[in-house]
C-alpha positions in Angstrom: 7.1 4.2 25.9 4.2 2.7 27.0 2.4 0.0 24.8 -1.3 0.9 24.0 -1.5 -2.0 21.2 1.1 -4.9 21.1 1.3 -7.0 18.2 -1.1 -9.6 18.8 -3.7 -6.3 19.6 -2.8 -5.6 16.0 -3.5 -9.2 14.4 -6.7 -8.7 15.6 -7.4 -5.6 14.3 -5.3 -5.5 10.6 -5.4 -8.5 8.1 -2.1 -8.1 7.3 0.5 -10.7 8.2 4.5 -11.6 8.3 6.0 -10.2 5.7 3.7 -7.1 5.0 2.6 -6.0 8.9 4.5 -3.3 9.2 3.6 -1.7 12.5 5.0 -3.8 15.5 3.6 -1.8 18.8 1.0 1.4 19.1 2.3 3.1 21.8 -0.3 6.1 21.3 -4.4 5.8 20.4 -6.6 9.1 20.5 -9.7 7.5 19.4 -10.4 9.2 15.8 -7.9 12.2 15.9 -4.3 10.3 16.5 -2.4 7.2 17.0 1.3 6.6 17.0 3.0 3.3 16.1 6.7 1.6 15.9 8.4 -0.3 13.3 11.8 -2.1 14.4 13.6 -1.9 11.3 15.7 -5.0 11.0 18.3 -6.0 8.7 16.4 -9.3 8.4 13.3 -7.6 6.5 13.2 -9.2 3.2 12.9 -6.5 1.0 16.7 -5.7 1.9 18.2 -8.2 -0.1 16.8 -6.9 -3.0 17.0 -3.1 -1.5 19.9 -2.7 -1.8 22.6 -5.3 -1.7 25.2 -3.8 0.3 23.5 -0.4 1.2 20.1 -2.0 2.7 17.4 1.1 2.2 13.9 0.3 3.2 11.6 1.3 0.4 9.7 4.5 0.2 6.6 3.5 -0.5 7.1 0.5 2.7 7.4 3.4 5.1 4.4 5.1 3.6 2.4 1.5 3.9 3.3 1.5 7.3 1.9 4.7 8.0 -1.1 3.6 6.1 -1.5 0.5 8.3 -1.5 3.1 11.5 -4.6 5.0 10.2 -6.4 1.3 9.3 -5.9 0.7 13.0 -6.9 4.1 14.2 -9.9 4.1 11.5 -10.9 0.1 12.5 -11.4 0.3 16.0 -14.5 2.2 15.7 -16.0 -0.2 13.7 -18.3 -2.8 15.4 -17.8 -5.2 12.0 -14.4 -4.7 11.5 -14.0 -8.4 11.0 -15.9 -8.0 7.9 -14.2 -5.0 6.3 -11.2 -4.0 4.5 -9.9 -0.3 5.0 -8.1 0.3 1.3 -5.8 2.8 0.7 -7.3 5.1 -2.1 -4.7 7.9 -2.4 -1.8 9.6 -1.4 -0.8 13.5 -1.4 2.4 15.6 -1.3 4.0 12.9 -0.2 7.9 13.0 0.9 11.0 11.2 1.5 13.5 13.1 3.4 16.1 10.6 5.3 16.7 6.8 3.9 15.6 4.3 6.9 18.2 1.7 7.1 18.2 -1.6 9.4 18.7 -0.8 13.0 16.4 2.2 13.1 13.2 2.3 15.0 10.6 4.4 13.2 8.1 6.4 14.8 4.5 6.4 12.6 2.5 9.7 13.7 -0.8 9.7 12.1 -3.8 12.5 12.5 -7.1 12.4 11.1 -7.9 15.2 9.2 -11.7 14.0 7.8 -12.5 11.2 9.8 -16.2 9.4 8.5 -17.7 6.3 9.0 -16.7 4.9 5.0 -13.7 7.7 3.9 -11.1 9.1 6.2 -8.2 11.7 5.0 -5.2 11.6 7.6 -1.8 13.2 7.6 1.2 11.1 8.7 5.1 11.4 9.8 7.5 8.9 10.0 10.5 10.0 11.7 13.5 8.1 12.7 15.1 10.0 16.8 13.8 12.5 16.3 14.4 13.5 12.1 11.3 13.5 10.2 12.0 10.6 6.9 8.6 10.8 5.0 5.3 12.9 5.3 2.2 12.6 3.0 -1.2 12.6 3.3 -3.5 9.8 3.3 -6.8 8.6 1.8 -8.6 5.2 2.3 -12.4 4.0 2.1 -14.0 1.2 4.2 -15.1 -1.3 2.2 -16.5 -5.4 2.7 -14.1 -7.5 3.0 -15.1 -10.3 -0.3 -17.2 -13.1 1.3 -14.8 -16.2 1.1 
């Protein structure tokens, strides 16, 4: 798998940082259409401490968040003043969780644009491990101005 964007390239696009940056690298990117990212799920992830002791499972909401972060990368790459913008998650439709994600898994995050406007996006995301579908959902987001500090 060739790396299109490494972790440093991702951090230049997304404002997320550890422990909430949930995309390690991008391996495919077709602007305005599709993106595929990778998340290496480590036993050292902070959420495994309480979810669940003795039977660690990545929370489904974080799998969806990882998909949303991939979608945000797809959107932000197309915006010139992206340093002054945030992609805000506005909705989820038809989310389904089909297989647990556990330490040691390599999570493949595939996001396809359904509607790609200058302000509003709608995308379909699928999270897979070894080709098996773990979760899928339709994701909506809006591009907003970053608050002035």
